[in-house]
N, C-alpha and C positions, 0 to 999 in steps of 0.2 A: 089506603091511608098510611101515611108515614107515621112511624113511632114518635110519640110526643113525650117530652119530659123537660124539666127545668134544667138548663145548662148554665144559668147565671148564679153559680155558687162560688162564694168567695173562699179563698184558701185560708185555713186556720193556722195560726202561729203556735207551734208546739213549744211549750215552756219546759225547761228542764226541772225534773223532780217536782211534779204537781202534788199538791196536798191531798191527803186521803179524803175520800168522799164516803159518806154513809150509804148503805144499801137502800134505805128508804128514800133518800134524795134521788137516787138514780131511777127508781121506779116512778116517782112523781114526774121526773123529766120526760121519760118515755111516754107516759100517758098524755102529757101536754103536747108532745110532738105528734102523736097520733091524732089528737083532736085538731091540731093545726092543719094536718094533711087532709083531713076529711072536710074541714070547713073551707070551701072554695066558693068564690063568686061565680055566677053564671058566665060572666065575660071571660074569666080565666079558664073556665072549663071549655069554652068555645074556641079559645085561641089555639093555633097549631104551631108546633115547634119542629123545624126541619134540621136534620143533621146529614152531613156528607162524609163519606169514608174514602180516604186516599191511600193508595199503596205506596208507601215510602220506606226506604231502607234506613233503619235507625243507625246503621254503621257509617253512613255517608257523613264525612266531616262537614261542619257548618262553614268552615273557611279553608281556603287552600293556600299553600305557600308556593311562591315562585321566586326566581332569582332576578333581581334588578341589575342589569349590566352597567347602567350609568352610575348608580350609587354603590355598586359592588357589595350587595348584601341581600339576604332573603327577606321578603315582605309578605304580609297577609293580603289576600285578595277576597273581597266579597262580591260574588257574582250579582249582576243586575237581574238576571233572569234565573230564578231558583229552579224552575222546571227544566232547565237545560242540563241539570245534574242527572247522572245515571242512577236510578233507584231499582233497577231490575236485578234480581238475584236468582241465579240458576242453581237449584239444589241437585239435580240429577240430569245428565244428558248422555245419551247413548245412541249410536248409529247401528242399525242392524238390517237384516234382510228377511225378517219373519213375515209370513203370510198366514191369514186365517185358514184353518184346516177345512172348515166347511164352505169356504168361499169358492167361487167359480174358477178363479185363477189357479188355486191349489188343486182342484179336481182335474183341470186340464193338464197340469203337470204330472199328476199321478196316473193318468190313463196309459195303459200298456196294451190292452187287448181291444180289438174292435167291438166285442160284445159289451164290454164295460162302457165303451164310448157311446154306444147306442142307448144304454140305460141312462147314462148321465144326461144325454140329450133329451130323452123322454121326460125325465124328472124335472129338468130345467124348464121344459115347455109347459108342463102341467102347473108348476108353481108360478110361472109367469102369467098364465091365464087367470089364475086365482087373484093375483095381485092387480091385474088389470080390471077385474070386476069390482073389487073393493074400491079402487081409485075412482071408478066411474060413479059409484054411489055417493062417495064423499064429494065429488065434483058437483053433482046435482044439488046436494044439500047446500053447499057453499053458494051456488048460483041463486038459490031461492033466498037465502039470508041476505046476500048482497043486494038483491033487487028491493027487498023490504027496507033495508037500511038506506039505500040510495034515495028513496023518496023522502025519508024523514030528515036526512042530513044534507040535502042539496043546498039549502040556504046556508047552513053552517059552514060548508066547504068553501063557499065563495068568500065569506068573511075571513076564514082561516087562511085562505091563499094569500090574501092581501097582507095579513100579519106576517106570514112566513116569508114573503118577499122582503119585507122591511128587516126582519131578523137576519135573513141571509146577507143582506147588504151590510148590516152592522157587524155581523160575524166576519165578513170578508175584510173589513177595515181593521178589525181587531187582530186577525191573523197576520196581516201585513205588518202591523206594528210589532207583533211578537217576533216575526222573522227578522226584522231589523235589530231588535234587542239581542237575539241569538247570535247574529253576525258580529255585533259589537262585543259580545261576551266571549272573547277568544281564549280566556283562561278558565273556562268552565271545567274542562277536563284536566286531569293531573298531567303535568309534563313528564314526570318520572314514571312512565308506564312500564318500566322494567321490573317494578316491585309493587307489592300490595300496599295500600294506603295505611293499613293498620300496623305494618311492620316498619314504617319509616320512623327514624329517630332524628333528633335534632343534631345537626353537625356542629362540632365544637368550633368556635371562632379561632382564627389564626392569630398567633402572638409572635412578636419579634423581640429578640433579646440581643443587646449589644454589650460587648465587653471590650474595654480598652486594654491593649497590650503594649509592651515596650517595643521600640524600634529595633530591628535586627542590627547587630554590630557590623559596621562597614570598615574596610581596611583600604587605604589608598595605596595604589601600586603604579609606579612610573618607571619606564625604561626607554633608553634611546635606541632606536633601530637604524642601522646603517645598511647600505646597499650590499655589503659583503655578508652581513648576517642573513639577509633574505636569500642571497645566492647559496650560502652554505645549507640552509634548510632545504632548498630545492634540490641541491646535490645529494643530500642525505635521502630524500624521498626517492629520487631517481635511482640511487644505488640500491635501495630496498626493493624497488620494483624489478630491477635487473636480477638481483639475487633470488627473488621469489620465482622469476621466470626460469632461471637456470636450475633451481631446485626442482621445479615442476618437470623440466625436460629430463633431468637425471632420473627422477622417479619414473617417468614414462618409459625411458630406455630400460630401466631395471625390470619393469613389468613386462616389456616386450621380450626380454631375455628369458624371464621365467616362463612365459607362454611358449616360447620356442623349445625350452628344455622339457616341458611337460608333454607327455605322449597322450594323445587323445584318439580313441578308437571311433572312427566315423565311417558311415557307409558311403563309399565313393561312387556307387552306381554300377550300372552294367558295364560290360567290357566295351561296348560300342561308345557309351558316353565318356568313359575314361580316355579312349583313343581320340575322340573328338576334342576333348579339353586339351590334351597334349598338343594337338595340331594347332588349336586356336591360340594357346599360350606361348607358342614357339616364337622367338624374335623374328624369324624369317616370315612368319605369317603376318606380323604387324606391318612389316615393310610392304608385303603384297597388298594388305588392306589399304594402306596409304596410296599405293599406286592405283588401285581400283577407284578409290575416292577421287583422286585427281583426274582419272579418265572420265568419270561421270560428270564432274564439274566442268571439264574442258568441252565435253559434248554439249552441255547445257549453255555454256558461255562461248560457243564457237564463233558467233558474230563478233563478240568483243575481242577475241583473240585474233580474228582476221583483221579487225581495225587496227590492232596493235602492231601487227607484222607488216601489213600492206597499206597501200594508199586508199584513201576514202574520198567521199564527195567534198569534204572540207579541204582536203589536199588539192583537189582539182580546182577549187575556187581560188586558192592561193596561186596556182601556176597559170591558169588560163581565165579565171573568172573575174568577179568584181573586185577581189582583194589584190589583184596583181598590180594595179596602178597605185592604190593607196598604201600598200605595204602592211596592211593590217591582217590579223589572223584570228583564229578561233580555238576553242577547247572542245575536244571530243571525249565524252564520258565513256570509260571502259568498265570499271569495277566499283562495287560498293562493299566495303569491309565493315562488318558489324558483328559483335559477339553478344550473346543474350545476357551473360552475367555482367557485362560492362554497359548495359543499357542505362541511359540517363546519367552516365558519368562523363566528365569533361575530358576531352583529348588535350592533355597538357604538354605532350612532346611527340614528335615524329622524327625518326632517324633511319636512313637507309644503310644497309651493310656495305662496307667498302670492297669486299671481295666477292660475295654472292649478291649480284646486283638486283636479283629478283626478290630478295628478302628485305623486309623492313620491320622495325619495332615501333609500337605505339604505347605510350604511357598514359594511364588513366588516373585521374585524381579529381580535384575540385578547386575552383577559384572562389567558392563561397566558403569563407573561413569560419562560419558559425559552428558547424559540427566538427569539432577538433579531432574526434576519434574516428573519422571516416577513413575506411581502408581504401587501398589502391590496387592497381593491377597493371601488368605488362603483358602484352600479347605480341607474338612474333608471327607475322603473316608472310605468305609467299604468293607471287603472281600466278604460280602454277595452280594454286587452290586458294582463291581469295574469299571463299565462302566461310571458311573455318580456320582459326589460327593453328599454326603448327605447335607452338608451345605457349603455355600460360603460366605466369608467375604472379602469385598473390603476395601483397606486401601489407604490413601492419599499419602503414600510414599512406596518405595520398602521394602518388608519384608526381614530381614536379619537372624532372629533366632526365634524359637518358642519352647515351652515346656509345656507339660501337667502336671497338679498338681497330685502328687502321691496318694492323698486321695480323692480329689474332681475331678472326671473325666470330669466335665463340664467346669472347669476353664482352660483357655489356655493363657499363657503369651506370649507376642510378642515384639520383638525389631525391629526398622525400620532404614532406611538409614539416615533420617534426625535427629536421636538422640531421637526420641519419643519412649516411651514404653507404652504398653496398655495391658489390660486384657479383654478377651472375654468370654462370656458365650455361650457355644455351643448350648444350648437349646433355646436361644432367637432367634426368627425368624426375628427380625428387622435388624439384621446384624450390629448394632452399638455396640461399646465396652462398657463394664461396667465401666471401669476406663481408663483414658488416661492422660498421663503427657506430655503436649506439651508446657508448659510454658518455655520460653527461659532461665529463671533464674534457673529452676529446672531440666530440661531435660539435656541429654548429648549434646555435641556440634557436635559430629561426629557420624558415623554409629555405631549402637549397634550390635556387632558381636556375642554375646552369652548371653543367659538368662537361669537361673536355679532357680527352686523353692527351698526354704529353708525348713528344717525340721520343721513341725508344732509343736508348743508347746501349750498344753491345756491352755485355757484362754487368749491366745494372738492372734492377727489377723494374717492372712496369709501374707507372704512376699516372695519376690524373689530377686535374685541378677543379676546384669547386668554389662557388661564390654564394653568399647568403645575405639575408637582410640584416644580419647582426654586424655587417660592416667588415667582414674578414674574408680573405681569399686564402685557401689552404691547398697544399699538395698532399695527396694520399698515396703512400708507397705500399705496394703489395709485398709484405714480408712473408715469412713461411706460414704463420698462423693468424696474422691480424693485419689490419691497415694502420700504418704509422702516420700520424698527422704532422705536417710541417707547415707552420704559418708563414705564408709568403709576404703578405702585406695587410695593413689596416687602412680602411678608407675613412680618413678624418673628415668631419662634417665641414669645417672651414679651414681647409688646408691651404697654406701659403707657399707659393713658388719661391725658389731661391732668388733673391734680389727684389722680390715684391714687397711693397711697403706694408707695415703692420698697422692695423686699424686701432690698436690699443685695447683690444678685448682681453678679457681674463683668460688665463691658461686653462681653467676648467672647462670653459666653453669650447676651446679648441680640441680638447681631448675627446669629445663626443664623436661617435662614429656615424657615418652616413650609410644608409641601407643600400647594399648592392643588389641590382636587378639582373644584370647580364654582363657578359664579358666575351672577348674573343682574343685568340693568340695567333700570331702569324705562323706560317709553316716553319720558319726557322726557330720559332719559340723564344725570340728575344724581345718582343714588344707586345704589350697588353693594351687593349682598349676596354674601358669599364664604363657602364651606365648605371646611374644611381636613381633612387626614387625621388630625388629633387629636380630631375631633368638635366643633370650635369653629366658631361662626358669627360673622361680623363684618360691619359696615356701614361703607362709605366714601362720602364725598361727592366730587363732581367738583372743587369749589373747593379742598377740603382733602384732596387725594389722598395726601399723605404721612402723614396722621394717621388713626387709626381712630376712628370716632364712638362705636360701642358694640360690646360683646362679649356673645355669648349662649352660655352653657355649659349645654346640655341633653342633648347626645348623648355617648355614651361610646366611640364608635368613629368611623371615617371617614364623612364625609357624602358621599353619592352624588349628590344632586340638591337644588337649592333654586330656588324660583320665586316671583317677585312676583305678587300678584293683579292682574289687568289692570283691574279695576274699582275697587280700593282699594289704592293704592300704599303704604299703611302696614302692610299685612298680607303675609306671605310664608309659604311652606310648605317643609318639608325632609324628606328621607328618609335613612336611615342604615343601616349594617351592624348596628346594635344592635337591629334588629327594629321600630323605631319610626318613625312618621310624626307630625310635630309642626307645629302652626300657631302662628306668632309674630306679635307686633306690634313694630314697630321701637322703641317706647318702653317695652317690657315685657321684663324680663330673663328671666322664666320663660315657658315655653310656655303659650299660652292653652288649647290642646287637644292631647291626645296619644292616639295609637292604637297599641296593641301588637299586631302581626300574627304573632308567634311564628316569624318567619323574616326573613332579611335582605331589605330593600326595595331593589330595584335602581333604580327610577325612580318619580317622582311628577309629575303635571301638573294644573294647573287646567283646567277645562273652559272653552271659549270662549263658551258660551251661558248660563252662570250663574256668579255670584260665590261660590256656596256648594257647588259640585260639583267634586270632584277624583277622579282615578283613580290607581292604583298597581299595580305588579307585584312579586311576591316570588319567592324562590328555590324555593319549593315549588310553582311553576307555577300560582299563583292570580292571577287578574285581578279586582280589586275596585274598585267605584265607590261613593263616599260622597256624600251630600247632607246636610250638617249642618243644613239648614233642615227636613228631614224626620225624620232620625234622627241623633243626635249620638254614638251608640255603635256601631251596627252598619251594615254596608254595605247599600245598597238594591239592589245587583246584584253578583253574584260568579259566577265561572266558573273551574273548574279545567281547564286545557288539558292533556289527557293526551297523552303522548309515546309513540309506538310505537318499539320497538327496545330493544336491550340498553344502549346508551349513555345515560347520564343527562345531562339538559340542563335548564337553568333559563331562565326568562324574564328578559330583560335590559332592554328599553326599550319605551316606548309613545309614541304621539303622536295627539292629537285632530285631526281634520280641521277647518280653520278655518271651513268653511261647512256641510258635511253632517253628519248624526248618525252618523258612523262613527269607528272607532278602529283604529289599526294597532299590532300587538304583535309584537316580535321575540324570538328565543331564541338559544341557543348553537349550534344546528345550521344556522344560516343561513336559517331559514324565517321569513317574515313573514306573519301571519294578519290578515285584515281582518274586523272584526265590526261589525254594525249595532246601534245602541242602541234598545231598545224605548221607547215613549212615556213611561213612568214614569221613565226614566233621562235624558230630555232635556226636562224641563219648563222652559219659558222664560216670562218676563214680557211678551214681545212675540211678534209673529207670525213674525219672523225675526231672525237675528243682527244684520243691518244696522239694524234698528229698536230695538235695545235701548238703554235710557237708563242712562247711567253712574250718575247720582244714585240712581235707584231700586235698582240693584244694590248700590251702596255702603251705603245705609241698611239694606238687607236683611241684608247681611253683618254690619254693626255690631249690629243687633238680635239676630241669631242668636248671635254670639259674646259679647255683653254686654261690650263693650270698656270702657265708661265706668268702671265700678267697678274692674275689674281693673287697668287702666292707671293709675288714680289711686293705687291702693294700692302698686304696685310700680314706681314711676317714679323714675328717676335718670338724669341726663344729664351728660356730660362738658362741659368748657369749650368744645370745638369745637361740640358740639350746641347749647349756649346761644347761641353766636355766630350760628348759623344761625337760631334762633328769633327773636333780636333783629332780624336783618336782614329776616326775613319780616314782623315787626310793623311795621317802618319802611315797608316797601313798601306794606302795607295802609293805613297812615295817609296816605301820599302819595296813593294812589288815591282814598281817601275825601275828602281835602282838595281 
């Protein structure tokens, strides 16, 4: 029977400071309560009162706070299902590995001797038999009791089973509803499980405070800036850079001297190693090592050397095969020159040595002018060992042009991207230039696109000429300790010839300079041809260097190269970005011949063995050779140089060997290819280049181009040109007289 008592007791209100009660009154009240408790009705006595006890944690908070992200504040949450709250409290918890001492597992672990093991087995068997007998007796008693009760309660079980089924169905539905409520009650547990609920405190609300301050004082500053002020600032910065570099070099030289003066005791090794080092460091040993290197390379490239010296299958095709009737030829690959440090650098210049015909120089730089501080390099190769350069010179800026001296084969002139010009001595192993002009007031302001050595005069120092995008052509004289600049001319953007009508433009516009891209000088050194970035060609005379003789407007984009014909100084050729190669006469305003190659033409050169042969390279990797005496429209030899790899590259420059029938071609990946010309591509009027007659080559070119009729029709000269013609006539009359 459950315990019964009255739970419907009302709470009493406690009043403050109750009045005093007498003792007699208290006793009377107690007696009345006792009489009331005893006097109960029979119905009240028969009534049963049930109570349920639940294990709940009194420390569990009745409401939980959570952060509402939408309203940005903490709010109270009342869970729908109170039973979902955690009310379990663990007072003590400990994990261990204790075992009962009298248990079987402990006895098995403590067994050490076989005698003790037998005793334990016997004792366990005896105890087990006793337990089995007792369990059998209790099982018989339970069976009798169950049989007696089964007969009396058979009918009650049937009715109870039906009721239990109904209750189970109702309980299943209630459980499902409770599970749904628990799922909905997602905030039942505390979010901040990193701390105890009792230790949580109310977070202070954030407050904002604004203060108005006074505006900071402003001062107006204005100043007019002119072109010369900007130039002066750049000059000061360049001077500071040069001074810092010179100071660093002086400091380094002092440190080297100190190191040399200090004596350091080191172990030089055994006597055998010392003797070996002496032999290897001897200058004679280096020459022998170079000779061995050449021998190994020549053995590996024996087939290429045989092709270079003797006739090949392509030569036989030109003499007896299919090319004999057509007059066309082909290119035979001989060598590939590539230096590991110059990989992915652009070949910006190729030049053969005038005395040692097997030696040539390659200039490396870049035509991508985004990285301004990109360094350059000059490599000197020889056909005796084309696998590795003989000399390597590293420059502080990209190399744009190079040229060997015609009489002194060890001197190499160089023009760079930052406007610096320098002269290198190939025989010096240090790699430093003999002369360098990097003073911002003396050097060019923009890239030097072309350099040419001037004709040496006995008793005068050597000099060379350079052209730059800043519109100036300068001569550089090699003095004792420095290069002295002499400004030859300025290329005016809109220069007017003498006698030409003025368009009425302002003088300031006429003072702007045109960017020079290329130039060439005749062998006599008295006539210049200059190409600009506006597609214009001009001729200047040495006597009248301040005035332009003639202007030729045939190209629509920048001119990449222009060359005088070595056999006829009245004819020159030009290549441009507008896909055209054109042949000009200095007295004809329009081109005599034009070749459209459907791609920008990077370089063009006349052949040294014929006045009617020239070669060019284009951006679509085609090498073409023309002989206008054989075919005036199509090339007699062409080759597409296929590039391997994903990176696209273009052919940039070419150069004919001054003695042998070979040609060098460079590209944007830093690779130089050497090709041999077949007999149909190198037809000469003499047995060798040294025996060529200038007059015969000159007349051949004039008959091929038919200059007489074209020049007479389109001939016009400026006043300066007329003066030159009159002077030449006077000279001829004096000689005849």
